[in-house]
C-alpha positions in Angstrom: 101.5 97.5 80.9 102.5 100.0 78.2 105.4 99.5 75.8 108.8 100.7 77.0 110.5 103.2 74.6 113.3 104.3 76.8 115.2 107.2 75.3 113.9 106.6 71.8 113.7 110.4 71.2 114.1 112.1 74.5 117.0 110.1 75.7 115.3 109.7 79.1 115.4 106.4 81.1 111.7 106.1 81.2 111.5 102.8 83.0 113.7 104.0 85.9 111.7 107.3 86.0 108.4 105.5 86.2 109.7 103.0 88.8 110.9 106.0 91.0 107.5 107.7 90.7 105.7 104.4 91.5 107.9 103.8 94.6 106.7 107.1 95.9 103.1 106.3 95.0 103.4 102.9 96.8 104.5 104.2 100.1 101.0 104.1 101.7 100.5 100.6 100.3 103.8 99.4 101.6 103.0 100.8 105.1 99.7 98.9 105.1 101.6 95.7 104.1 104.1 96.1 106.8 101.4 96.7 109.3 99.6 93.6 108.1 102.8 91.5 108.6 103.3 92.9 112.1 99.7 92.1 113.0 100.0 88.6 111.6 103.1 88.1 113.8 101.1 89.4 116.8 98.3 87.0 116.0 100.8 84.1 115.9 102.3 85.0 119.2 98.8 85.4 120.8 97.7 82.1 119.4 100.7 80.4 120.9 100.1 82.1 124.2 96.5 81.2 124.1 97.3 77.5 123.6 99.6 77.6 126.6 96.9 79.1 128.7 94.4 76.5 127.6 96.9 73.8 128.6 97.4 75.5 131.9 93.6 75.5 132.5 93.5 71.7 131.9 96.4 71.0 134.3 95.0 73.4 136.9 91.6 71.7 136.8 93.3 68.4 137.6 95.4 70.0 140.3 92.4 71.7 141.9 90.9 68.4 143.0 91.4 67.5 146.7 92.9 64.2 145.6 95.3 65.9 143.1 98.2 65.2 145.4 97.1 61.6 146.2 100.4 59.8 145.4 101.3 56.7 147.3 104.1 54.1 147.4 102.6 50.5 147.6 104.9 47.7 148.7 104.7 44.0 149.5 107.1 41.7 151.3 106.5 38.9 148.8 107.0 38.9 145.1 103.9 36.8 144.8 101.7 39.6 146.1 101.3 42.9 144.1 99.8 46.0 145.7 98.4 48.9 143.7 97.2 52.2 145.3 94.6 54.4 143.5 94.1 58.1 144.1 91.4 57.3 146.8 93.8 55.1 148.8 94.5 55.7 152.5 97.7 54.8 154.3 97.6 51.1 155.2 99.9 48.6 156.8 98.7 45.0 157.4 99.7 41.4 157.2 97.8 38.9 155.1 98.1 35.1 154.4 97.2 33.9 150.9 95.4 30.6 151.4 94.4 30.0 147.8 94.6 31.5 144.3 91.6 31.6 141.9 91.2 28.7 139.5 89.1 28.2 136.4 86.9 25.2 136.3 88.3 22.6 133.8 87.0 19.2 132.7 88.2 16.7 130.1 86.1 14.1 128.2 87.1 10.5 127.5 89.2 9.8 124.5 87.1 8.9 121.4 87.3 9.0 117.6 83.9 10.7 117.4 81.4 12.0 119.8 79.8 9.0 121.6 76.2 10.0 120.7 74.5 10.7 117.4 73.0 13.2 117.1 75.5 15.1 119.3 73.2 16.8 121.8 74.7 18.1 125.0 73.5 20.2 128.0 75.8 22.7 129.7 74.8 23.6 133.3 76.4 26.5 135.1 76.9 26.9 138.9 73.4 28.3 139.4 71.7 25.4 137.7 70.9 27.2 134.4 71.0 24.8 131.5 71.7 25.4 127.8 71.3 22.8 125.1 74.0 22.5 122.5 73.6 20.6 119.2 76.7 20.1 117.0 76.7 19.9 113.2 78.2 16.4 113.3 79.7 13.9 115.6 83.2 15.2 114.7 85.0 16.2 117.9 86.0 19.5 116.2 82.3 20.3 115.4 81.3 19.5 119.0 84.1 21.8 120.4 83.1 24.5 118.0 79.4 24.3 119.0 80.2 24.4 122.8 82.5 27.5 122.4 79.9 29.3 120.3 77.0 28.6 122.8 77.9 31.8 124.7 78.0 30.1 128.1 81.5 31.3 129.0 83.1 27.9 128.2 85.8 27.3 125.7 86.3 23.8 124.3 89.6 22.6 122.8 90.3 19.5 120.9 93.3 17.5 122.2 94.9 14.6 120.4 94.7 11.4 122.5 96.5 8.7 120.4 94.4 5.9 118.8 91.6 3.7 120.0 91.5 -0.1 120.0 90.9 -0.2 116.2 93.9 2.1 115.5 91.6 5.1 114.7 93.0 8.4 115.9 91.2 9.5 119.0 90.6 12.9 120.7 89.5 14.5 123.9 87.7 17.7 124.6 89.0 20.0 127.2 86.4 22.4 128.5 87.5 25.4 130.5 85.6 28.3 132.0 86.5 31.6 130.6 86.4 33.2 134.1 88.1 32.0 137.3 86.2 31.4 140.5 83.6 29.2 141.9 80.9 30.9 140.0 82.4 29.6 136.8 81.9 26.0 137.7 79.8 23.9 135.2 78.7 20.4 134.2 78.5 18.9 130.8 75.9 16.2 130.1 75.2 13.8 127.3 71.6 14.5 126.3 69.1 17.4 126.4 67.9 19.4 129.4 64.8 17.2 129.9 67.1 14.1 130.3 69.2 16.1 132.8 66.1 17.0 134.7 64.9 13.4 134.7 68.3 12.2 135.9 68.9 10.0 132.8 71.7 12.2 131.3 75.3 11.2 131.8 77.9 13.6 133.1 80.9 13.4 130.7 83.3 13.5 133.6 82.0 10.3 135.0 82.6 8.3 131.8 85.8 6.1 131.9 88.7 8.5 130.9 86.7 11.6 131.7 87.6 13.8 134.7 87.3 17.1 136.5 90.8 18.5 136.0 90.4 21.7 138.1 87.5 22.7 140.3 86.6 26.3 139.9 87.5 28.1 143.1 87.8 31.6 144.4 91.0 33.1 145.7 91.2 33.4 149.5 93.3 35.4 151.9 93.2 35.9 155.6 93.5 39.1 157.6 94.8 39.0 161.2 95.5 35.3 160.8 95.8 33.4 164.1 93.8 35.9 166.2 90.2 36.0 167.4 89.6 38.7 164.7 90.8 36.4 161.8 88.8 37.2 158.7 88.7 35.3 155.4 88.3 37.4 152.2 87.5 35.8 148.8 87.6 37.0 145.2 86.6 35.3 142.0 89.8 36.6 140.5 93.3 36.8 141.8 92.8 40.6 142.4 91.1 41.7 145.6 89.4 45.1 145.1 87.8 47.0 147.9 89.2 45.1 150.8 91.1 48.2 151.7 90.1 51.7 150.6 91.6 52.6 147.2 93.9 49.5 147.3 94.0 46.5 145.0 95.9 43.3 146.0 96.8 40.8 143.4 98.1 37.3 144.4 100.0 34.8 142.3 100.4 31.8 144.6 99.3 30.5 147.9 101.6 30.4 151.0 101.3 29.9 154.7 103.7 32.7 155.4 102.5 36.2 156.3 102.9 38.9 153.7 103.1 42.5 154.8 101.6 45.1 152.5 102.2 48.8 153.1 100.7 51.8 151.4 102.2 55.2 152.4 102.0 58.8 151.0 104.8 59.4 148.4 106.0 62.9 149.4 108.4 63.1 146.5 105.7 62.4 143.9 103.3 64.8 145.7 105.9 67.6 145.6 106.6 66.9 142.0 102.9 67.3 141.0 102.8 70.7 142.8 106.1 71.8 141.3 105.0 71.0 137.8 102.0 73.3 138.0 103.9 76.1 139.6 106.7 75.8 137.0 104.1 75.9 134.2 102.6 79.2 135.6 106.1 80.6 136.1 107.0 79.8 132.5 103.9 81.6 131.3 104.6 84.7 133.4 108.1 84.8 132.1 106.9 84.6 128.5 104.5 87.4 129.1 107.2 89.6 130.8 109.7 89.0 128.1 107.2 89.7 125.3 106.1 93.0 127.0 109.6 94.4 127.6 110.9 97.2 125.4 114.6 97.1 124.7 116.3 100.5 124.9 119.5 100.7 122.9 122.9 101.8 124.3 123.8 103.6 121.1 122.3 107.1 120.7 120.1 107.4 117.7 119.2 103.8 117.6 115.5 102.9 117.7 113.9 101.2 120.8 112.8 97.6 120.1 109.3 96.9 121.4 108.2 93.4 122.6 105.4 91.7 120.7 103.1 92.2 123.7 104.3 95.7 124.6 101.2 97.9 125.2 98.8 94.9 125.0 96.4 95.5 127.9 94.8 92.1 127.6 98.1 90.2 127.9 99.2 92.5 130.7 96.0 91.9 132.6 96.4 88.1 132.1 99.9 88.2 133.7 98.6 90.2 136.6 95.6 87.9 137.1 97.8 84.8 137.2 100.2 86.5 139.7 97.2 87.4 141.9 95.9 83.8 141.7 99.2 82.5 142.9 100.1 84.9 145.6 96.8 85.8 147.3 96.0 83.9 150.6 93.8 80.8 150.6 91.4 80.8 153.6 93.8 83.2 155.3 96.9 81.1 154.7 99.7 82.5 152.6 101.0 80.3 149.7 104.5 81.1 151.0 103.8 78.8 153.9 103.9 75.8 151.5 106.8 77.1 149.5 105.0 79.1 146.7 106.0 82.8 146.4 106.6 85.7 144.1 109.5 88.1 144.7 109.4 91.9 144.2 110.5 91.5 140.6 107.5 89.3 139.8 109.5 86.0 139.6 107.5 83.0 140.7 109.3 80.3 142.6 108.6 76.9 144.2 110.5 75.6 147.2 110.2 71.8 147.1 111.7 71.4 150.5 109.3 73.8 152.1 106.4 72.1 150.4 107.5 68.6 151.5 107.9 69.9 155.0 104.4 71.4 155.0 103.0 68.1 153.7 104.6 66.2 156.5 103.4 68.6 159.2 99.8 69.0 157.9 99.0 67.2 154.7 95.3 68.1 154.6 95.9 71.8 155.1 98.7 71.8 152.5 96.6 70.0 149.9 93.7 72.4 150.6 95.9 75.5 150.0 97.4 74.0 146.9 93.9 73.0 145.5 92.7 76.6 146.2 95.6 78.1 144.3 95.1 75.6 141.4 91.3 76.5 141.3 92.0 80.2 141.0 94.6 79.5 138.3 92.0 77.4 136.4 89.4 80.2 136.7 91.8 82.8 135.3 93.1 80.5 132.5 89.6 79.6 131.4 88.4 83.2 131.5 91.1 84.2 129.1 91.4 81.2 126.9 87.9 80.0 126.4 87.5 79.1 122.8 84.2 81.0 122.4 84.4 84.1 124.6 87.8 84.1 126.2 89.5 87.5 126.5 92.6 86.3 124.6 90.4 84.6 122.1 88.5 87.8 121.5 91.8 89.7 121.2 92.9 87.3 118.5 89.6 87.6 116.7 90.0 91.4 116.7 93.5 91.2 115.3 92.3 88.8 112.6 89.6 91.2 111.6 92.1 94.0 111.3 94.3 91.8 109.1 91.3 91.2 106.8 90.6 94.9 106.7 94.2 95.7 105.9 94.1 93.1 103.1 91.1 94.7 101.6 92.8 98.1 101.6 96.0 96.6 100.1 93.9 95.1 97.3 92.4 98.5 96.5 95.8 100.1 96.5 97.1 97.4 94.1 94.3 98.3 91.7 95.0 102.0 92.1 98.7 101.6 91.6 98.3 99.4 88.5 96.1 102.1 87.0 98.6 104.8 87.9 101.5 102.9 86.4 99.5 102.3 83.2 98.8 106.0 83.0 102.5 107.0 83.5 103.6 104.5 80.8 101.0 105.8 78.4 101.9 109.4 79.2 105.6 108.9 78.6 105.0 106.8 75.5 102.8 109.6 74.1 105.5 112.1 75.0 108.1 110.1 73.1 105.7 110.0 70.1 105.1 113.7 70.2 108.8 114.4 70.4 109.4 112.1 67.5 106.8 114.0 65.5 108.2 117.4 66.4 111.7 116.1 65.5 110.4 115.0 62.1 108.8 118.4 61.6 112.0 120.1 62.6 114.0 118.0 60.2 111.5 118.8 57.4 111.6 122.5 58.0 115.3 122.5 58.2 115.6 120.7 54.9 113.1 123.0 53.3 115.0 126.0 54.5 118.2 124.6 53.2 116.6 124.2 49.7 115.6 127.8 49.3 117.6 129.8 46.7 120.2 132.1 48.0 120.6 135.7 46.9 123.8 137.6 46.5 123.4 140.9 48.2 126.2 142.5 46.1 124.1 141.9 43.0 
């Protein structure tokens, strides 16, 4: 920047004059800056729209499955029986009788101050006859429990206080419990190594005085069609029966001789809600596109028309049209309006929940097929426009970002040019003031010299 010498000689407001000149010079640069801001705003709106379309693609993909509307109500006549229906469930109504719940095998050793054998060698034998030798670090009941638990046989050992022995020494028991319920979790614990067990010389800890089998590992059991010639017993190692009925899990909490009725039926309200949510999402997107593409014409003459952020954007307009076509075109010859999905003459998408529920009740398979077909088309359109690599909206955003970069480069060049122009103007006006000062000095000198010249009397 040059030095400001406003009005030093000329009396001009040099700063204001240069500012006015620079304002005129900056008009092209300011236009570029305004265009860059507008483009950034368009990019932001396009990115928001693209994110919504990507989310729509995800939801439409889920809805396009033939089981997308698989929603059921599962009930039980007993609080001790819980019924859960998965998406692959089928309507079911049946009575069951719960004969037994699953139990984990549990044994307890006799009370003792220390383990009865030194060294403390044990053999754990599972329900299939497999044997694992366990050797504890010492005869301490705690060390023995720790070794059993760490053996990786699916048995947890716990030290339980058991008063004192005959000598007054504190005594303990070991409670050994299978980690899993069911008959397959049953086990034996022997004093001695596997060879002694095989030879029949090892002692089962539950046969020692004070030792016992607390709970025998058992599978849960229930009966279907109890009391009839078709009566069938079903067992499970856990209290949850999976696969007895298609897509249905039954969990029991206690045994009872009473019949329990379990029922699984389609949940029309939930199915209708799933369909309505997707259609509402599409409708919201279409409304956003329509609002962003509308030009507002003012009522007052002379006022400029306000353009929407998407006005004139062919990509966004094509997206809206493609989504509308995906919704309103027939599926296998059936109009979406037959299941309550329609677009009016103004382009407004609507969903009639009552019509959809009625269609489900009349023909659930056909209704689900039509809805899945619509959702599949919406998914195709959404992915075509919002794919993160080559989606049409994605490409449009990339093009706008490239334009912003180009505008930024032009603005930078204009900044350099304007800085030079301002420096030139400041230098020019500073030189002007200097020249005027010199001329003023010369004028003053000449005036003084002329004043000092002798005067002549003309009458003489």
